[in-house]
NUDREN-766702 format. One record per residue (C-alpha): residue in one letter; y, x, z; residue number from 1. Coordinates in Angstrom, 1 decimal. Each point is the difference from the previous one (the first is absolute). Example, Ala and Ser with C-alpha at 12.3 -4.5 7.8 and 13.67 -1.06 7.14 Angstrom:
BEGIN
 code      y      x      z pos
    a   -4.5   12.3    7.8   1
    s    3.4    1.4   -0.7   2
# end
This chain:
BEGIN
 code      y      x      z pos
    m  -60.2   -5.3  -47.0   1
    r   -1.7    0.9    3.8   2
    f   -0.5    3.6   -1.0   3
    f    4.5   -0.3   -0.2   4
    r    0.1   -2.2    3.4   5
    f   -2.4    2.7    1.9   6
    f    2.0    3.1   -1.5   7
    f    3.9   -1.6    1.0   8
    l   -1.3   -0.6    3.5   9
    f   -1.4    3.6   -0.2  10
    l    3.4    1.3   -0.8  11
    v    1.7   -2.3    2.6  12
    i   -2.2    1.6    2.6  13
    c    0.8    3.4   -0.9  14
    s    3.3   -0.3   -0.2  15
    n    0.1   -1.5    3.5  16
    r   -1.8    2.9    1.0  17
    g    2.7    2.5   -1.5  18
    l    2.3   -2.0    1.4  19
    a   -1.1   -0.2    3.6  20
    k    2.0    2.0    2.6  21
    t   -1.3    2.7    2.1  22
    l    0.3   -1.1    3.5  23
    y    0.8    3.3    2.2  24
    n   -1.7    0.2    3.6  25
    m    1.2    1.4    3.0  26
    s   -1.0    3.5   -0.8  27
    d    2.2   -0.2   -2.5  28
    l    3.1   -1.2    1.2  29
    q   -0.3    2.8    3.1  30
    t   -0.1    2.5   -3.0  31
    l    3.3   -2.0   -1.7  32
    a    1.5    0.2    3.4  33
    d   -0.6    3.9    0.7  34
    e    1.5    0.6   -3.6  35
    n    2.9   -2.5    0.9  36
    n   -0.6   -1.2   -2.8  37
    f    2.0   -3.5    0.6  38
    i   -0.2   -1.8   -2.9  39
    e   -3.8    0.0   -0.7  40
    f   -0.9   -0.4    3.6  41
    f    2.2   -3.5   -0.3  42
    d   -1.4   -1.1   -3.3  43
    h   -3.2   -0.3    1.7  44
    a    0.6    0.3    3.7  45
    l   -1.3   -4.0   -0.4  46
    d   -2.9    0.7   -1.7  47
    i   -1.8    0.1    3.3  48
    r   -1.4   -3.6    0.7  49
    p    2.0   -1.5    2.5  50
    s   -2.9   -0.5    2.6  51
    e    0.1    4.2    0.0  52
    r    3.6    0.6    0.3  53
    l   -0.3    0.9    3.5  54
    e    1.6    2.2    2.3  55
    k   -0.1    3.2   -2.0  56
    w    1.1   -1.4   -2.8  57
    k    2.9   -1.7    1.4  58
    e    0.8    3.3    1.5  59
    m    0.2    2.2   -3.1  60
    v    1.8   -3.0   -2.2  61
    t    2.5    0.0    2.9  62
    k    0.4    4.0   -0.1  63
    m    0.1    0.1   -3.6  64
    a    3.1   -3.2   -0.3  65
    e    1.5    2.1    2.2  66
    s   -0.1    3.2   -1.4  67
    y    0.7   -1.4   -3.4  68
    a    2.9   -1.8    0.7  69
    q    1.4    3.0    1.8  70
    s   -0.3    1.7   -3.0  71
    i    2.1   -2.2   -1.8  72
    t    2.5   -0.2    2.6  73
    t    0.9    3.4   -1.1  74
    k    0.6   -0.5   -3.9  75
    a    3.5   -0.7   -1.1  76
    p    0.6   -2.5   -1.1  77
    v   -3.3   -2.1    0.6  78
    e   -2.0   -1.3   -3.2  79
    k    0.0   -3.5   -0.9  80
    k   -4.3    0.5   -0.6  81
    d    0.3    1.8    4.0  82
    f    2.0   -3.4    1.6  83
    y   -2.7   -2.2   -1.5  84
    k   -3.0    1.8    0.8  85
    i    1.0    0.0    3.4  86
    e    0.8   -3.7   -0.1  87
    n   -3.0   -0.5   -1.2  88
    l   -1.8    1.9    3.3  89
    f    2.2   -2.1    2.0  90
    t   -2.0   -3.1   -0.9  91
    w   -2.9    1.7    1.6  92
    p   -1.0   -1.5    3.5  93
    s   -0.3    3.5    1.9  94
    l    2.8    1.9   -1.4  95
    k    2.8   -3.7    0.8  96
    s   -0.6    0.6    3.4  97
    n   -0.1    4.0   -0.1  98
    d    4.0    0.6    1.9  99
    i    0.0    3.5   -2.0 100
    f   -0.9   -1.1   -3.7 101
    k    2.5   -3.1    1.0 102
    q    2.5    2.7    0.7 103
    r   -0.7    1.9   -3.0 104
    r   -0.1   -2.6   -2.1 105
    q    3.3   -1.5    1.0 106
    e    1.6    3.8   -0.5 107
    i   -1.1   -0.4   -3.7 108
    g    0.8   -3.1   -0.8 109
    l    3.5    0.2    1.0 110
    k    0.0    3.3   -1.9 111
    y   -0.9   -1.4   -2.7 112
    l    2.1   -3.2   -0.2 113
    t    3.5    2.6    0.7 114
    n   -0.7    2.0   -2.9 115
    c   -1.2   -3.4   -2.3 116
    f    3.0   -1.7    0.9 117
    k    2.5    3.1   -0.6 118
    t   -1.5    0.3   -3.6 119
    k   -1.5   -3.5   -1.0 120
    p    1.9   -3.5    0.5 121
    h   -3.1   -2.3    0.7 122
    c   -2.1    1.3    2.7 123
    w    0.0   -3.0    2.2 124
    k   -3.7   -1.0   -1.3 125
    d   -1.6    3.0    1.7 126
    l    2.4   -0.1    3.0 127
    s   -1.4   -3.9    0.6 128
    h   -3.4    1.2   -0.6 129
    f    0.8    2.8    2.7 130
    w    1.2   -2.2    2.3 131
    d   -2.2   -3.3    0.0 132
    k   -2.5    2.5    1.1 133
    d    1.4    0.6    3.3 134
    k    2.6   -2.5    0.7 135
    q   -0.4    0.0    3.9 136
    d    1.0    3.8   -0.3 137
    t    3.6   -0.1    1.8 138
    d    0.7    3.5   -0.5 139
    l   -0.7   -0.2   -3.4 140
    a    2.3   -3.4   -0.7 141
    i    3.0    1.8    1.3 142
    k   -0.8    2.8   -1.9 143
    l   -0.2   -1.9   -3.5 144
    a    2.8   -1.7    1.1 145
    e    2.6    2.8    0.5 146
    l   -1.7    1.5   -3.4 147
    t    0.3   -3.4   -2.4 148
    l    3.9   -0.3    1.9 149
    t    1.8    1.1   -2.8 150
    i   -2.5   -0.7   -3.1 151
    e    0.9   -2.9   -2.4 152
    p   -0.8   -2.6   -1.5 153
    k   -2.9   -1.0    3.4 154
    t   -2.9   -2.0    0.0 155
    i   -0.8    0.6    3.1 156
    s    2.9   -0.1    2.7 157
    t    1.4    2.1    2.5 158
    w   -0.8   -3.1    2.2 159
    d   -3.6   -0.4   -0.8 160
    f   -0.2    3.3    1.4 161
    l    1.4    0.5    3.0 162
    e   -1.1   -3.6    1.0 163
    t   -3.4    1.6    1.0 164
    a    2.2    3.5    1.3 165
    l    1.9   -2.4    2.5 166
    k   -2.5   -1.9    1.9 167
    g   -1.9    3.1    2.0 168
    p    1.4    1.7    2.6 169
    l    0.7    3.4   -1.9 170
    s    3.3   -2.4   -1.4 171
    e    2.3    1.5    2.6 172
    f    0.0    2.9   -2.0 173
    y   -0.4   -1.8   -3.0 174
    c    3.4   -1.6    0.8 175
    q    2.4    2.7    0.5 176
    k   -0.3    0.9   -3.6 177
    e    3.6   -1.2   -1.8 178
    f   -2.2   -1.4   -2.7 179
    v   -2.3   -2.3    2.1 180
    q    3.1   -1.0    2.0 181
    n    1.8   -1.5   -3.0 182
    s   -3.1   -1.3   -1.5 183
    i   -0.8   -1.9    3.1 184
    w    3.7   -1.3    0.1 185
    e   -0.1   -1.5   -4.1 186
    k   -3.0   -1.8    1.4 187
    l    1.2   -1.1    3.0 188
    e    3.5   -1.1   -1.7 189
    l   -2.1   -1.7   -2.6 190
    d   -1.8   -2.1    2.4 191
    y    3.4   -0.7    2.1 192
    v    1.7   -1.9   -3.5 193
    r   -3.0   -1.7    0.0 194
    l   -0.4   -1.4    3.6 195
    n    1.4   -3.4    1.4 196
    k   -1.8   -0.3    3.5 197
    k    1.2    1.6    3.0 198
    g   -2.7    2.3    1.3 199
    d   -1.6    0.7   -3.4 200
    l    1.3    3.7   -0.6 201
    l   -1.6    0.8    3.2 202
    k   -3.2   -1.0   -1.6 203
    k    0.8    1.8   -3.3 204
    i    0.9    3.5    1.9 205
    d   -3.5   -0.7    2.6 206
    q   -1.7   -0.3   -3.9 207
    t    1.3    2.9   -1.6 208
    l    0.2    2.5    2.8 209
    h   -2.5    1.8    2.3 210
    h    2.2   -0.1    3.4 211
    d    0.2    3.7    0.1 212
    c    1.4   -0.1   -2.9 213
    l    3.1   -2.1    1.6 214
    i    0.9    3.0    2.2 215
    p    1.5    2.3   -2.8 216
    f    1.1   -2.9   -2.5 217
    n    1.9   -2.0    3.5 218
    k    2.0    3.5    0.2 219
    w    0.8    0.0   -3.4 220
    a    1.4   -3.5   -0.4 221
    g    2.1    0.9    2.8 222
    s    1.5    2.3   -2.2 223
    v    0.3   -2.4   -2.8 224
    f    1.8   -2.2    2.1 225
    l    2.6    2.3    0.9 226
    n    0.0    1.4   -3.2 227
    p   -1.5   -2.4   -2.9 228
    r    0.3    0.3   -3.2 229
    k    1.1   -3.4   -1.1 230
    i    1.6   -2.6    2.2 231
    e   -3.4   -2.1   -0.2 232
    d   -1.9    3.6    1.4 233
    r    1.8   -0.5    3.6 234
    e   -1.0   -4.4    0.1 235
    l   -3.9    1.5   -0.7 236
    a   -0.1    2.6    2.1 237
    f    1.1   -1.9    3.4 238
    q   -2.4   -3.0   -1.1 239
    i   -2.8    2.3   -0.1 240
    l    1.1    1.7    3.5 241
    e    0.5   -3.9    1.2 242
    a   -3.0   -1.5   -1.0 243
    q   -2.2    2.6    2.2 244
    g    2.4   -0.9    2.9 245
    k    1.5    4.0   -1.1 246
    a    3.9   -1.4    0.4 247
    d    1.3    0.2    3.4 248
    g    3.0   -1.9    0.9 249
    q    2.6    2.9   -1.2 250
    l   -1.5    0.1   -3.1 251
    k    0.0   -3.6   -0.3 252
    d    3.6    0.1    0.6 253
    l    0.6    2.9   -2.4 254
    f   -1.9   -1.5   -3.2 255
    y    1.9   -3.6    0.6 256
    s    3.3    1.7    0.1 257
    i   -0.2    1.6   -3.0 258
    y   -1.8   -2.7   -1.8 259
    l    3.1   -2.2   -0.2 260
    l    2.2    3.1   -1.2 261
    e   -2.6    0.2   -2.8 262
    n    1.2   -3.3   -1.8 263
    p   -3.1   -2.1    1.4 264
    s   -1.4   -3.1   -1.7 265
    k    0.2   -2.9    2.1 266
    g   -3.1   -0.6    1.6 267
    d   -2.2    0.5    3.3 268
    l    1.0    3.6    0.4 269
    f    3.7   -0.6   -0.9 270
    n   -0.6   -2.9    2.9 271
    l   -1.3    2.7    2.2 272
    s    2.7    2.1   -0.5 273
    w    2.8   -1.9    0.5 274
    n   -1.4   -0.9    3.1 275
    r   -1.0    3.5    1.0 276
    l    3.9    1.0   -0.4 277
    i    0.9   -2.9    2.5 278
    e   -2.3    0.9    2.7 279
    l    1.5    3.9   -0.8 280
    s    3.4   -0.8    0.7 281
    k   -1.3   -1.1    4.0 282
    s   -0.7    4.2    0.2 283
    e    1.9    2.6   -0.4 284
    v   -2.5    2.2    0.8 285
    r   -2.1   -1.3   -2.8 286
    r    2.6    0.3   -2.6 287
    s    0.6    3.6    0.8 288
    r   -3.8    0.5   -0.2 289
    v    0.2   -1.2   -3.3 290
    l    3.2    1.5   -1.4 291
    e   -1.2    3.1    1.2 292
    e   -3.0   -0.6   -2.5 293
    i    2.1   -1.3   -2.8 294
    k    2.3    3.4    0.2 295
    k   -3.3    2.2   -1.2 296
    i    0.1   -2.3   -2.9 297
    d    1.4    1.9   -3.0 298
    p    1.8   -2.2   -2.1 299
    l    0.3   -2.7    2.5 300
    p   -1.9   -3.2   -0.9 301
    d    3.1   -2.1   -1.8 302
    a   -1.5   -1.9   -2.8 303
    l    1.7   -3.3    0.9 304
    m    3.6    1.5   -0.6 305
    s   -1.0   -0.3   -3.8 306
    s   -1.7   -3.3    0.4 307
    s    1.4   -2.6   -2.8 308
    d   -1.1   -2.7    2.0 309
    l    3.5   -0.1    2.2 310
    g   -0.4   -2.6    2.0 311
    k   -3.1    1.7    2.0 312
    k    2.1    3.2   -0.2 313
    k    2.3   -1.5    2.0 314
    a   -2.2   -1.5    2.5 315
    i   -1.9    2.7    0.7 316
    l    3.3    2.4    0.8 317
    l    1.2   -2.4    1.9 318
    h   -3.1   -0.3    2.1 319
    f   -0.1    4.1    0.8 320
    k    3.5   -0.4    0.7 321
    h   -0.6   -2.7    2.7 322
    h   -3.4    1.5    1.1 323
    f   -0.2    3.4   -1.2 324
    p    3.1    1.4   -0.2 325
    e   -0.4    3.6    0.3 326
    y   -1.7    0.5   -3.4 327
    i    2.6   -1.3   -1.8 328
    q    2.8    2.2    2.0 329
    f   -2.4    2.9   -0.8 330
    y   -0.3   -0.8   -3.3 331
    v    3.5   -0.4   -0.9 332
    e    0.7    3.5    1.9 333
    q   -2.4    1.9   -1.9 334
    c    1.7   -1.7   -2.9 335
    l    3.1    1.3    0.7 336
    q   -1.2    3.2    0.8 337
    y   -1.3    0.6   -3.4 338
    y    2.7   -1.2   -2.1 339
    q    2.6    1.7    2.3 340
    g   -2.2    3.4    0.0 341
    t    0.6    0.2    3.2 342
    s   -4.2    0.6    0.8 343
    s   -2.2    1.6   -2.3 344
    f   -3.7   -1.8   -0.9 345
    k   -2.9    2.1   -1.4 346
    n   -1.0   -2.9   -2.3 347
    g    3.5   -1.1   -1.1 348
    n    1.3   -3.5    0.7 349
    p   -2.2   -1.3    2.9 350
    t    1.6   -3.5   -0.7 351
    i   -0.3   -0.6   -3.7 352
    r    0.5   -3.8   -0.3 353
    c    2.8    0.4    2.5 354
    q    3.0   -0.3   -2.6 355
    e   -1.7   -3.5   -0.9 356
    l    0.5   -1.1    3.1 357
    m    3.1    1.1    0.0 358
    k    1.4   -2.1   -3.0 359
    s   -1.8   -3.3    1.6 360
    d    2.7   -2.8    0.5 361
    f   -0.8   -0.6    3.6 362
    i   -0.2    3.7    1.0 363
    e    2.6   -1.3    2.5 364
    q   -2.1   -1.9    1.8 365
    i   -2.2    2.9    0.3 366
    i    2.0    3.1    1.2 367
    d    3.3    1.1    1.0 368
    k    2.7   -0.5   -2.2 369
    e    1.1    4.2    0.7 370
    k   -3.4    0.6   -1.1 371
    i    0.8   -1.2   -3.0 372
    k    3.2    1.4   -0.9 373
    q   -1.8    3.5    1.2 374
    y   -2.5   -0.5   -2.5 375
    q    2.8   -1.2   -2.6 376
    k    2.0    2.8    0.4 377
    t   -3.4    2.3   -1.2 378
    q   -0.3   -2.0   -3.2 379
    f    4.0    1.5   -1.2 380
    i   -1.1    3.5    0.9 381
# end
């Protein structure tokens, strides 16, 4: 029995010796470096004991890593095994802090992921690992946001990337991109719907965006105010600007006037708009400025004209007649010119709901009978 026990131990020892890994020294690594033998070099670079990884070792590893990454960037497409190898090297402390290797690692990763998403629907796991290793890089964040913008379904949202990208000073440049502006808008739109305390919108803006991003974004919000994709967008654009103190008196005059014309719900904004119109009645200059700005909007704001709440519709139109009659007059003139064919309008009818206004039971309380007759004549032609 003892014989077999010793024989078994002998076999184990021999086996372990046979499996023992041959460790390379600095001379071996230098030879591999001279040969540009990247694979074998990195397979054995960590054979050098930590206490012996001095400046020469670090320089050799850095140079080889930079050259290896450069050689991979020339490949089309980048293969999965090369992507994984570079990702593994990026975990080495001496390489993670190297700007050249970091830049080439990003280039390799983006090339690989771009091609991966073209050929396979499930590349999110690789992307997630790639992103997790360098989540504070704003440039990488914006590139990943753009790369995955149209890919569905998403396991990482576009905003997960933008949240990093838009917190730094470079956000001024990122925020000029249309897809970034739209993403910010969607985020703030959701935040605005959820808010119920005055001042919270400004807090959300500060939490979401670097102040440098607000330079181009506020300009874009101003254009949305004048040409909203939907009625609610004008309100949000105004609230974004107003929360930051960027809405001057003229913009407020304009917004509150338009708000009443867009079939508003009753509430704080309705009351502010109602009272603002009373203020405007005292200044022809202010009304003139508002009207000139409204004339730039095509079609004219008139959702109120088709409101099913006839009481509200009548009250607001009478309010305009008494405090801002110039708008009612302009709106009716545009309507008549369109139906009489006396003027051309590049976008078609500028008063889309004029017919519904003219059919109102109380129309004679709003506009002159002569104007009503002129309109009725156009309907029999």
